[in-house]
BADREN-173597 format. One record per residue (C-alpha): residue in three letters; x, y, z. Coordinates in pm, whole numbers, plus 32768, in hexadecimal, padded with zeros to 4 digits. Layout:
REM BADREN-173597
ALA, X, Y, Z $
...
This chain:
REM BADREN-173597
MET, 35EB, 9E83, 0F47 $
LEU, 352C, 9FA3, 0EB8 $
GLN, 3519, A042, 100C $
GLY, 3694, A027, 1031 $
ILE, 36CB, A0D0, 0EE2 $
ASN, 35E2, A1EC, 0F4A $
CYS, 36A6, A21D, 108B $
VAL, 37EC, A237, 0FC7 $
LEU, 3754, A337, 0ED8 $
VAL, 36D1, A405, 0FFB $
ARG, 382B, A407, 1098 $
ILE, 38CE, A46E, 0F4F $
ALA, 37D1, A587, 0F2A $
ARG, 3819, A600, 108B $
ILE, 3991, A5F9, 1049 $
ALA, 395B, A6BC, 0F06 $
CYS, 3890, A7C1, 0FC0 $
ILE, 399D, A7E2, 10C8 $
VAL, 3AAC, A80A, 0FBD $
PHE, 39D7, A90E, 0F08 $
LEU, 399F, A9D1, 1047 $
MET, 3B13, A9C7, 10A0 $
ALA, 3B71, AA46, 0F46 $
GLY, 3A7B, AB63, 0F6D $
CYS, 3B0B, ABC2, 10C0 $
ALA, 3C6A, ABC1, 1032 $
SER, 3BF6, ACA7, 0F18 $
VAL, 3B56, AD98, 100E $
THR, 3C8E, AD96, 10E7 $
LYS, 3D64, ADF3, 0FBB $
GLU, 3C82, AF18, 0F6A $
ALA, 3C90, AF8F, 10D4 $
ASP, 3E0E, AF7A, 10D8 $
ARG, 3E17, B04C, 0F9E $
SER, 3D60, B16A, 104B $
PRO, 3DE2, B2B4, 0FBD $
SER, 3DBC, B373, 1102 $
ALA, 3F31, B3C3, 110B $
SER, 3F4E, B415, 0F9B $
PHE, 3E14, B4B0, 0F0D $
PRO, 3D34, B5D3, 0F65 $
GLY, 3BCD, B572, 0FBD $
SER, 3C37, B40B, 1009 $
GLY, 3B29, B3E6, 1115 $
ALA, 3A16, B3B1, 1010 $
ALA, 3ADF, B29F, 0F69 $
THR, 3B14, B1F1, 10B7 $
ASP, 39A4, B206, 1109 $
SER, 3950, B15D, 0FBD $
THR, 3A3C, B03C, 1009 $
GLN, 39AE, B00A, 1162 $
SER, 3847, AFFC, 10E5 $
GLY, 38B1, AEEC, 0FEF $
THR, 3908, AE02, 1110 $
THR, 379A, ADF3, 1173 $
GLY, 3736, AD63, 1023 $
SER, 3648, AE88, 0FDF $
ARG, 3708, AF4C, 0ED5 $
SER, 3628, B032, 0E0A $
GLY, 366D, B092, 0CA2 $
SER, 36FF, B1E2, 0D09 $
GLN, 37DF, B13D, 0E0A $
ALA, 385F, B044, 0D0A $
GLN, 38A5, B163, 0C1A $
ALA, 3962, B21F, 0D2B $
LYS, 3A36, B0EA, 0D6E $
GLN, 3A85, B0C1, 0BFD $
THR, 3AEB, B232, 0BF2 $
PHE, 3BD0, B1FF, 0D21 $
ARG, 3C6D, B0CF, 0C7C $
ARG, 3CB8, B199, 0B43 $
GLN, 3D58, B2B1, 0C15 $
THR, 3E2C, B1CA, 0CEF $
PRO, 3F8C, B1BA, 0C5D $
LEU, 4001, B0B0, 0D54 $
GLN, 3FBC, AF42, 0CF2 $
ILE, 3FF0, AE53, 0E17 $
PRO, 4027, ACE7, 0DB7 $
THR, 3F63, ABE4, 0E80 $
PRO, 4047, AAE2, 0F2B $
ALA, 401D, A97C, 0EAB $
ASP, 3FC9, A8FA, 1004 $
GLY, 3E9D, A9E4, 1023 $
SER, 3F30, AAA4, 114C $
LEU, 3EF6, AC18, 1176 $
PRO, 3FEE, ACEC, 10AB $
THR, 40E7, ADCE, 115E $
VAL, 411D, AF32, 10D8 $
GLU, 423A, B017, 1158 $
LEU, 41D5, B185, 114D $
SER, 42E2, B29A, 1133 $
ALA, 42EC, B3AF, 1239 $
PRO, 422F, B4EA, 11D2 $
ALA, 4304, B60B, 1156 $
GLN, 4373, B6FD, 126A $
TRP, 4313, B86C, 125B $
ALA, 4435, B95F, 1217 $
GLN, 44CF, B9D6, 135D $
ALA, 44B0, BB49, 13B1 $
ILE, 45F3, BC16, 13CD $
ASP, 464D, BC5C, 1536 $
LEU, 46D4, BDBF, 153B $
THR, 473B, BD95, 16A6 $
TYR, 4833, BC84, 1646 $
GLU, 4996, BD0C, 1648 $
SER, 4A50, BC8C, 1518 $
ASP, 4BC9, BC6F, 1529 $
ASP, 4BD6, BD23, 13D8 $
LEU, 4BD2, BE9E, 13F9 $
PHE, 4B51, BECA, 1296 $
GLN, 4A22, BDF1, 12EB $
ARG, 49DF, BEC9, 141C $
MET, 49E8, BFF9, 133A $
ARG, 48F7, BF59, 1241 $
ASN, 47FE, BF20, 135A $
GLY, 480B, C095, 13A3 $
PHE, 47E4, C119, 1240 $
SER, 46A5, C1E8, 1244 $
MET, 46BF, C306, 114B $
PRO, 45D4, C2F1, 1021 $
ASP, 468A, C26F, 0EEE $
ILE, 46B0, C349, 0DBD $
ASN, 46D3, C2C3, 0C5D $
SER, 476C, C38F, 0B49 $
ASP, 486B, C37C, 0A33 $
LEU, 4967, C426, 0B17 $
VAL, 4940, C312, 0C1B $
LEU, 497F, C20A, 0B11 $
TYR, 4AA9, C2CF, 0A8E $
HIS, 4B52, C2EB, 0BE1 $
GLN, 4B00, C185, 0C3D $
GLN, 4BAA, C10C, 0B00 $
TRP, 4CCB, C1FB, 0B3D $
TYR, 4D0E, C166, 0C95 $
MET, 4CE3, C000, 0C1E $
ASN, 4DDC, C03C, 0B06 $
ARG, 4EDB, C0A4, 0C0E $
PRO, 4ECE, BF90, 0D14 $
GLU, 502C, BFE7, 0D8D $
SER, 4FAF, C143, 0DEC $
LEU, 4E88, C0AD, 0EA8 $
ARG, 4F72, BFBD, 0F5B $
ARG, 5056, C0DB, 0FC7 $
MET, 4F2E, C1A1, 104F $
ALA, 4EA7, C071, 1107 $
ASP, 5001, C025, 1193 $
ARG, 502B, C18A, 1214 $
SER, 4ECA, C18E, 12A1 $
SER, 4F0E, C052, 136D $
LEU, 4FC2, C12B, 1471 $
TYR, 4EA0, C21B, 14A7 $
LEU, 4D61, C179, 1427 $
PHE, 4CF2, C0C2, 1563 $
TYR, 4D08, C202, 162F $
ILE, 4C43, C2C6, 152A $
VAL, 4B3A, C1B5, 150F $
GLU, 4B15, C1B4, 168A $
GLU, 4AE6, C32E, 1696 $
ILE, 49E6, C32B, 157B $
GLU, 4926, C210, 1620 $
LYS, 491E, C2C5, 1771 $
ARG, 487A, C3EF, 16C8 $
GLY, 4781, C321, 15FD $
MET, 4802, C3B8, 14B8 $
PRO, 4808, C307, 1363 $
MET, 492E, C21A, 1344 $
GLU, 4973, C298, 11E3 $
LEU, 4A2B, C3B7, 128F $
ALA, 4B44, C2C2, 12E6 $
LEU, 4B93, C2BA, 1171 $
LEU, 4BA1, C435, 1153 $
PRO, 4D18, C452, 11A4 $
MET, 4D54, C378, 1071 $
VAL, 4CB4, C489, 0F9D $
GLU, 4D57, C5A5, 105E $
SER, 4EBB, C52E, 1099 $
ALA, 4ED6, C3C0, 102B $
TYR, 4EF9, C382, 11A4 $
ASN, 5047, C436, 11AC $
PRO, 505F, C50F, 12E9 $
MET, 5178, C5DB, 124C $
ALA, 50AA, C63C, 1119 $
TYR, 50BD, C7B1, 10CC $
SER, 4FF0, C85E, 0FBF $
ARG, 501E, C99B, 0EF4 $
ALA, 4F11, CA3C, 0FCC $
LYS, 4FF1, C9F5, 10FD $
ALA, 4F07, C8E2, 1176 $
SER, 4FBA, C7E0, 124A $
GLY, 4F8A, C68B, 12E7 $
LEU, 4EA5, C55F, 12B5 $
TRP, 4D71, C63E, 12B2 $
GLN, 4E13, C760, 11F2 $
PHE, 4DC4, C888, 12D4 $
ILE, 4E27, C9E0, 1258 $
PRO, 4EC3, CABC, 1368 $
SER, 4D8E, CB91, 13AB $
THR, 4C9C, CA6B, 13CE $
GLY, 4D9C, C9B6, 14A4 $
LYS, 4DA9, CADD, 1591 $
ARG, 4C2E, CAEE, 1599 $
TYR, 4C29, C984, 1615 $
ASN, 4D3F, C9B7, 1716 $
LEU, 4E5B, C911, 1657 $
ASP, 4F9E, C9AE, 16D7 $
GLN, 5092, CA1E, 15C9 $
ASN, 51D0, CA9C, 166B $
TRP, 5348, CA77, 166F $
TRP, 5336, C92B, 1728 $
LYS, 521F, C879, 1671 $
ASP, 5109, C88B, 1570 $
GLU, 4FD9, C7D2, 15EE $
ARG, 4F42, C7CA, 1493 $
ARG, 502E, C6A1, 1468 $
ASP, 4FDD, C60C, 15BF $
ILE, 4F10, C4CE, 1593 $
LEU, 4E3F, C4F5, 16CF $
ALA, 4E06, C66E, 16CC $
SER, 4DC4, C68D, 1556 $
THR, 4CCA, C56C, 1556 $
THR, 4C07, C60E, 1671 $
ALA, 4C09, C75C, 15BB $
ALA, 4BA3, C6C2, 146C $
LEU, 4A7B, C605, 1500 $
ASP, 4A0E, C73A, 15C1 $
TYR, 4A1B, C805, 1481 $
LEU, 4964, C6FF, 13B1 $
GLN, 4853, C6DE, 14B7 $
SER, 4823, C857, 14C3 $
ILE, 47FA, C87B, 134A $
TYR, 4714, C74C, 1340 $
ASP, 463A, C7F4, 1447 $
MET, 463C, C929, 1369 $
HIS, 45CD, C87A, 1229 $
GLY, 4522, C73E, 12AA $
ASP, 45C2, C677, 1191 $
TRP, 470D, C5BC, 119C $
HIS, 475E, C5F1, 102D $
LEU, 4732, C769, 1056 $
ALA, 4803, C757, 1195 $
LEU, 491B, C6B0, 10D1 $
ALA, 4900, C7B5, 0FC0 $
SER, 491D, C8C1, 10CD $
TYR, 4A50, C817, 115D $
ASN, 4AF6, C83A, 100A $
TRP, 4A61, C97F, 0F86 $
GLY, 49F2, CA3B, 10BF $
GLU, 48A1, CA40, 116A $
GLY, 4859, CBA2, 10F3 $
ALA, 4894, CB49, 0F87 $
VAL, 47B4, CA15, 0F9E $
GLY, 46A7, CAE1, 104D $
ARG, 46A9, CBE0, 0F33 $
ALA, 4696, CACA, 0E2D $
VAL, 456B, CA33, 0EE1 $
ASN, 44BA, CB85, 0EFA $
LYS, 44F8, CBC2, 0D88 $
ASN, 444B, CA7B, 0D2F $
VAL, 432A, CACC, 0E18 $
VAL, 42F2, CC19, 0D65 $
LEU, 42FD, CB68, 0C13 $
GLY, 420E, CA58, 0C89 $
LEU, 4317, C949, 0C5C $
PRO, 4369, C822, 0D3F $
THR, 4466, C86C, 0E50 $
ASP, 450D, C717, 0E73 $
TYR, 4682, C6EC, 0E39 $
LEU, 4667, C676, 0CD1 $
SER, 4587, C79D, 0C72 $
LEU, 466C, C8B5, 0CEC $
THR, 4758, C97F, 0C14 $
MET, 48B0, C94A, 0CB0 $
PRO, 4A22, C968, 0C58 $
GLY, 4ABC, C837, 0BB5 $
GLU, 4B77, C7CB, 0CEE $
THR, 4A3B, C7CC, 0DC2 $
ARG, 496E, C727, 0CAF $
ASN, 4A65, C603, 0CB4 $
TYR, 4A8C, C5FC, 0E2F $
VAL, 4962, C52A, 0E9D $
PRO, 4976, C442, 0D6A $
LYS, 4ADB, C3ED, 0DD5 $
LEU, 4A5F, C38F, 0F30 $
GLN, 493F, C2C7, 0E9B $
ALA, 4A32, C210, 0DB6 $
LEU, 4B0A, C1AD, 0EDF $
LYS, 49D3, C142, 0F9F $
ASN, 496A, C062, 0E7D $
ILE, 4AC2, BFC0, 0E76 $
PHE, 4AE3, BF88, 0FEC $
SER, 497C, BF08, 0FFF $
ASN, 49E1, BDDB, 0F2B $
PRO, 4ABA, BCE0, 0FED $
ALA, 4AF2, BC0B, 0EB7 $
LEU, 4B70, BD39, 0DF8 $
LEU, 4C63, BD93, 0F0F $
ILE, 4CF1, BC33, 0EFC $
GLU, 4D10, BC53, 0D84 $
LEU, 4DC6, BDA0, 0DAC $
LYS, 4EA6, BCFF, 0EB8 $
ILE, 4E48, BDFE, 0FC0 $
PRO, 4E94, BD59, 110F $
ARG, 4D95, BD5E, 1227 $
ILE, 4DD2, BE3C, 1355 $
PRO, 4D9D, BD9E, 14AD $
ASN, 4C7E, BE2C, 1577 $
ARG, 4D51, BE88, 16A5 $
PRO, 4E07, BFBF, 1723 $
TYR, 4F51, C003, 1677 $
PHE, 4FD6, C0FD, 1776 $
GLY, 4FB9, C190, 18D1 $
THR, 5039, C2D7, 1966 $
VAL, 5135, C339, 1A70 $
THR, 515B, C49D, 1AF8 $
LYS, 529C, C51F, 1B98 $
THR, 52C0, C64B, 1C7C $
SER, 5414, C6A2, 1BE7 $
ASN, 54A0, C6D6, 1A8A $
ILE, 551C, C5A0, 19D7 $
ASP, 55E9, C57C, 1899 $
VAL, 553E, C4D3, 1775 $
LYS, 566A, C3EC, 174C $
VAL, 5668, C391, 18BD $
ALA, 54F2, C347, 18B5 $
ALA, 551C, C26A, 1783 $
ARG, 563D, C1B2, 1827 $
LEU, 5574, C177, 1966 $
ALA, 5458, C0EA, 1892 $
ASP, 5551, C00A, 17DD $
MET, 54E5, C086, 1688 $
PRO, 5584, C143, 1565 $
VAL, 556C, C2BE, 1570 $
GLN, 54A9, C2C5, 1428 $
GLU, 539C, C1DF, 14B4 $
PHE, 5386, C2AD, 15F2 $
VAL, 535F, C3EE, 1529 $
ALA, 524D, C34F, 1457 $
LEU, 517F, C332, 1596 $
ASN, 51F3, C483, 1620 $
PRO, 5205, C561, 14EB $
ALA, 519C, C6A9, 158F $
HIS, 52ED, C705, 1624 $
ASN, 53AE, C818, 1572 $
ARG, 54E4, C7E7, 1645 $
PRO, 55AF, C6B1, 169B $
VAL, 5531, C6E1, 17FF $
ILE, 53D4, C68B, 187F $
LYS, 535C, C797, 196E $
SER, 52E9, C733, 1ACA $
GLU, 517A, C6DA, 1B07 $
THR, 5156, C66B, 199E $
PRO, 50BE, C50E, 196B $
MET, 51AE, C424, 18B8 $
VAL, 5111, C31C, 17D8 $
ILE, 51B2, C1C5, 180A $
PRO, 5155, C07E, 175A $
ALA, 507D, BFA8, 183F $
HIS, 516F, BE84, 1834 $
LYS, 528E, BF71, 1894 $
LEU, 51E5, C01F, 19BC $
GLU, 5269, BF33, 1AC6 $
THR, 53C7, BF42, 1A31 $
PHE, 53BE, C0BE, 1A26 $
ILE, 534B, C0E3, 1B90 $
THR, 544D, BFE7, 1C0D $
ASN, 556B, C090, 1B51 $
LEU, 54F3, C1E9, 1BBB $
GLU, 54FB, C187, 1D2B $
ALA, 5658, C0F7, 1D04 $
HIS, 56CD, C231, 1C4D $
GLU, 564B, C317, 1D5E $
GLU, 56DF, C23F, 1E74 $
SER, 5835, C268, 1DD0 $
ASN, 580F, C3E5, 1DF0 $
LYS, 5849, C413, 1C7B $
PRO, 579C, C542, 1BDE $
LEU, 567A, C4FD, 1AF5 $
SER, 56D7, C627, 1A1E $
SER, 582B, C6B2, 19C3 $
TRP, 579D, C7F1, 192F $
GLN, 5716, C93D, 19AA $
SER, 5678, CA6F, 190A $
TYR, 572B, CBBA, 18D8 $
THR, 5692, CD0A, 1875 $
VAL, 5766, CDCF, 177F $
ARG, 57DB, CF22, 1801 $
PRO, 5839, D05D, 173F $
GLY, 5993, D034, 16A6 $
ASP, 5989, CEB4, 16B6 $
LYS, 5A03, CDEE, 158C $
LEU, 5A07, CC78, 1556 $
GLU, 5B83, CC81, 154E $
LYS, 5B83, CD0F, 16B1 $
ILE, 5A60, CC44, 173E $
ALA, 5ADE, CAEA, 16D3 $
PRO, 5C30, CAE7, 1790 $
ARG, 5B88, CB78, 18C4 $
PHE, 5ACD, CA2E, 18E8 $
GLY, 5BE4, C94B, 186F $
MET, 5B49, C91E, 1715 $
THR, 5BB7, C94A, 15B1 $
VAL, 5AFB, CA3D, 14D3 $
ALA, 5A97, C917, 13F4 $
ASN, 5A09, C85C, 1520 $
LEU, 594A, C993, 1592 $
ARG, 58B9, C9C6, 1437 $
GLU, 5858, C859, 141C $
ALA, 57A8, C853, 156D $
ASN, 56D9, C987, 1513 $
GLY, 5694, C93F, 13A4 $
ILE, 5758, CA71, 1330 $
THR, 57C0, CA55, 11C5 $
GLY, 584F, CB42, 10C0 $
ARG, 588D, CCAB, 1125 $
ILE, 5770, CCC8, 121D $
LYS, 57B7, CDD4, 131E $
VAL, 5759, CDA5, 148A $
SER, 56C1, CEDF, 1523 $
PRO, 56AB, CF42, 1693 $
GLY, 5585, CEA3, 1745 $
HIS, 5593, CD57, 168A $
THR, 55B5, CC15, 1750 $
LEU, 56CA, CB20, 16FE $
LEU, 570A, C9C0, 1777 $
VAL, 5868, C9A7, 180C $
ALA, 592E, C89F, 18C5 $
GLY, 58E4, C87B, 1A35 $
HIS, 59E1, C863, 1B4C $
GLU, 5A33, C6FF, 1AEB $
GLY, 5A70, C761, 197F $
GLY, 598A, C707, 1863 $
GLU, 59CF, C5CE, 179E $
PRO, 59DE, C5E7, 1621 $
LEU, 5883, C5BD, 158F $
ASN, 580C, C501, 1460 $
MET, 5713, C609, 13F2 $
ALA, 56B1, C540, 12BF $
ALA, 55F8, C454, 13A7 $
LEU, 5525, C56E, 1438 $
PRO, 5403, C636, 13A4 $
GLU, 5461, C74B, 12B5 $
GLN, 54C5, C86A, 1393 $
PRO, 53F9, C9AC, 136C $
ARG, 54BC, CACC, 12DE $
LEU, 54F5, CC09, 13A2 $
PRO, 541F, CD31, 1337 $
GLN, 5547, CDCB, 127D $
ALA, 5546, CCA5, 118D $
ASP, 53ED, CD04, 1116 $
PRO, 5391, CE36, 1049 $
ALA, 5406, CF39, 114C $
PRO, 557B, CF93, 1126 $
SER, 5651, D015, 1247 $
SER, 55CC, D126, 132B $
THR, 56A4, D242, 129D $
ALA, 563D, D203, 1138 $
SER, 54EA, D16B, 117E $
ALA, 5406, D16C, 1050 $
ALA, 52C9, D153, 111F $
THR, 523F, D16E, 1280 $
VAL, 511F, D08C, 12DF $
ARG, 5006, D125, 13AB $
THR, 4EA0, D0C6, 1401 $
HIS, 4D6C, D179, 137C $
THR, 4C07, D141, 13F7 $
VAL, 4B0E, D164, 12DA $
ARG, 4A0A, D272, 1313 $
LYS, 48A9, D27A, 1290 $
GLY, 48A4, D2DE, 1121 $
GLU, 4A15, D296, 10E5 $
THR, 4A7B, D1BC, 0FC0 $
LEU, 4BC3, D112, 0F68 $
PRO, 4C18, D214, 0E59 $
VAL, 4BE1, D331, 0F54 $
ILE, 4CBF, D287, 1057 $
ALA, 4DC9, D236, 0F54 $
ARG, 4DDB, D3A3, 0EE0 $
ARG, 4DF0, D41E, 1048 $
TYR, 4F23, D34A, 1092 $
GLY, 4FC7, D360, 0F3C $
THR, 4FA0, D1F0, 0EEF $
SER, 4ED1, D120, 0DFC $
VAL, 4D90, D059, 0E20 $
ALA, 4E4C, CF22, 0DAC $
ASP, 4F4C, CF48, 0EC5 $
LEU, 4E3B, CF7F, 0FC7 $
LYS, 4D8D, CE41, 0F57 $
ARG, 4ED1, CD7C, 0F4D $
ILE, 4F4B, CDE7, 10A6 $
ASN, 4DF6, CDA9, 1149 $
HIS, 4D9C, CC70, 107F $
LEU, 4C5E, CD0E, 0FFA $
ARG, 4B9F, CC5D, 0EE6 $
SER, 4AAE, CD79, 0E99 $
ASP, 4ABB, CEF2, 0E6A $
ARG, 49A6, CF18, 0F6B $
ILE, 4A0C, CF67, 10CF $
ALA, 492E, CF88, 1203 $
ALA, 4941, D0A9, 12F7 $
GLY, 4A07, D04F, 142C $
THR, 4AF6, CF68, 1373 $
ARG, 4C62, CF92, 13D8 $
LEU, 4D50, CFA4, 12B2 $
GLU, 4ECB, CF93, 12A7 $
VAL, 4F4C, D0AC, 11C8 $
ALA, 50AE, D0D1, 1143 $
THR, 50F8, D246, 1126 $
ALA, 5220, D2B7, 1053 $
ASN, 5336, D37F, 10FA $
LYS, 53AB, D4C1, 1059 $
THR, 5507, D436, 1017 $
ALA, 5471, D307, 0F70 $
ALA, 5362, D3B3, 0EA7 $
LYS, 544C, D410, 0D8C $
SER, 54F4, D2BE, 0D81 $
GLU, 53A1, D212, 0D7D $
ALA, 531F, D2E7, 0C5F $
SER, 53FE, D24A, 0B5A $
PRO, 53A1, D0D8, 0B81 $
ALA, 5241, D114, 0B00 $
LYS, 52D0, D1A4, 09C0 $
ALA, 53F0, D0B0, 09AC $
ALA, 5314, CF7F, 09E0 $
ASP, 52EA, CF63, 0869 $
SER, 5448, CED8, 0841 $
PRO, 552F, CE04, 091A $
LYS, 565D, CEC2, 0892 $
LYS, 55D5, D015, 0906 $
LEU, 558C, CF86, 0A5C $
ALA, 56E5, CEEF, 0A6E $
SER, 5782, D040, 0A1E $
ALA, 56C3, D0DD, 0B40 $
GLN, 572C, CFDA, 0C40 $
LYS, 582F, D0B7, 0CE9 $
SER, 571E, D16A, 0DAD $
PRO, 56BA, D08C, 0ED3 $
LYS, 5550, D02C, 0E99 $
VAL, 545C, CF0F, 0E68 $
ILE, 53B3, CEEE, 0D16 $
HIS, 52A9, CE18, 0C76 $
TYR, 52DE, CD7E, 0B21 $
THR, 51CF, CCD8, 0A50 $
ILE, 524B, CB9E, 09A3 $
ARG, 5237, CBA6, 0828 $
ARG, 5221, CA8B, 0731 $
GLY, 537C, C9FB, 06FB $
ASP, 5404, CA67, 084E $
THR, 54BA, C961, 091A $
LEU, 5538, C95D, 0A7E $
ALA, 569D, C97B, 0A01 $
SER, 5654, CA99, 090F $
ILE, 5597, CB66, 0A16 $
ALA, 56A7, CB2D, 0B1A $
ARG, 57B1, CB8E, 0A1C $
HIS, 56FE, CCCE, 09B3 $
PHE, 56D0, CD42, 0B1A $
LYS, 5820, CCBC, 0B90 $
VAL, 5785, CBF3, 0CA9 $
GLY, 57A5, CA88, 0D09 $
LYS, 56AC, C98A, 0C88 $
ASP, 5685, C8FC, 0DE6 $
ASP, 563C, CA59, 0E69 $
LEU, 5528, CA86, 0D66 $
LEU, 5486, C941, 0DD2 $
ARG, 54AE, C993, 0F44 $
TRP, 5427, CAF6, 0F2A $
ASN, 52F0, CA7D, 0E72 $
ARG, 52C1, C92D, 0F21 $
ILE, 529C, C876, 0DD7 $
SER, 5332, C754, 0D1A $
PRO, 53DA, C776, 0BC3 $
ASN, 52A9, C6D3, 0B21 $
ALA, 51C8, C7EB, 0BA2 $
LEU, 5260, C8F4, 0ABE $
THR, 5145, C93B, 09CC $
PRO, 5103, CA6A, 08ED $
GLY, 503C, CB76, 099F $
LYS, 50B3, CB17, 0AFC $
SER, 514B, CC32, 0BCA $
LEU, 529D, CBFF, 0C72 $
THR, 532B, CCC1, 0D9A $
ILE, 549A, CD16, 0D65 $
GLN, 5576, CDB0, 0E71 $
LEU, 567A, CE7A, 0DB8 $
SER, 5708, CF04, 0EFC $
GLN, 578A, CDAC, 0F55 $
ASN, 5871, CD9F, 0E29 $
PRO, 5937, CEE6, 0DFD $
């Protein structure tokens, strides 16, 4: 009996030992499952401590390490009631941020531009001022972006080919608000605002047929050539931009001045005119805006697709602007927006025509059909005026009215046509009436500008090559003109002139010398100038406080529209101190 009881007790003790051992294993398994290897730095030491505990030989330091791990472990895993091993679901580790692939071609042209921005940023109060100015006028930004959508892809492509900073694609916004017909008081024209002399230096033709300063393809090539050359000169894009606005010689002198004074020679440290001082901050402000996609959405500026907007077609014969637009199945105004360089309603042969990409196939198909029908592409021809010719005699000779002849050649007012001038007249088929309002503003004949007719000419323009030691005052005295006129005619910004420079000089004729003497004295009063208007001459009047367009026109007995046309200004541009050119000979 006693032996049986002992056997039962031994079995109970064995079962108790087994249960104790199982509980210990479950505890060790829980600690192992709570290993912090995926969550804590230095988790290897904690794991080693847990593993040594399974051998039953934990030291005091190991027990302390385990207690420390337990205090650090934020995750508490409940033990299932059935004693099975717990299951823990671990979340995937966080992914590293993906690098930007600059070779990826986005379908957003603005994003492509952002990837190419590389000029150092400048930060100044002027940048903040212009940035706020643009943001306060979202409609102006939208108009610029809308106009740029026709030309921007081509410009971005050209900049990218040359490896130049993509910020330059925003420069026409500063220069012309992306208006290819923009014309400044300094006679700068086109998207990139070339003055005549710089345009000629970079092979932009300016003749009776066309002005390539307005040509999208030619002017972009010239502008990027010019910008690259002045960057190579200065080695700094901000100084290159300042040179584009102020002139490379002026910027060079400003840099040398700072070198002599021991001052920094970066853009922000130079002493510059107000326009140049604001020039780069305007570009930086636009860069800041177009660098922010969320801001563009907020300003409701639509994205521009990253694909070509136009292609080109070249004809070996003249073609009327209206005919070309009709063949492309587009309004004349839209066609002219892509082909703004043409001064006449006829596109001269061998001149690339810019056609929207989605209209190219239509244009080529219609062109082939038009040529197969033996219809002429142009109903106009050129005619050189001969001695004794008058518009009243020329017009009926070509089956035209005088009004139609004037309209086709942009002749307004009392402009006289002199021998040697080229006119556009109807061809053998007869010219169709033109809607000149749909075409670029026609350039005026030379007689419409300050030189009156040949018999009573106030001035003769000749060329003078500056010799060593000559100054503008010396040259002005020699030709009986003023330094101010020399600077105005030659678009000079400084009184300094280098030897070898070719200047245009207007020399007064003897018959005009007396009539030109009085305007300088009479310029004090509009009434005195008005009383002297019977002598055919061109005068300059400085606007005074209180003057209006109507009052000036009334005093000089000229038309308000003529005043605006002669000076290429808007009514809002009449400010005190501004000089106006007035052609008294046009209004006897």
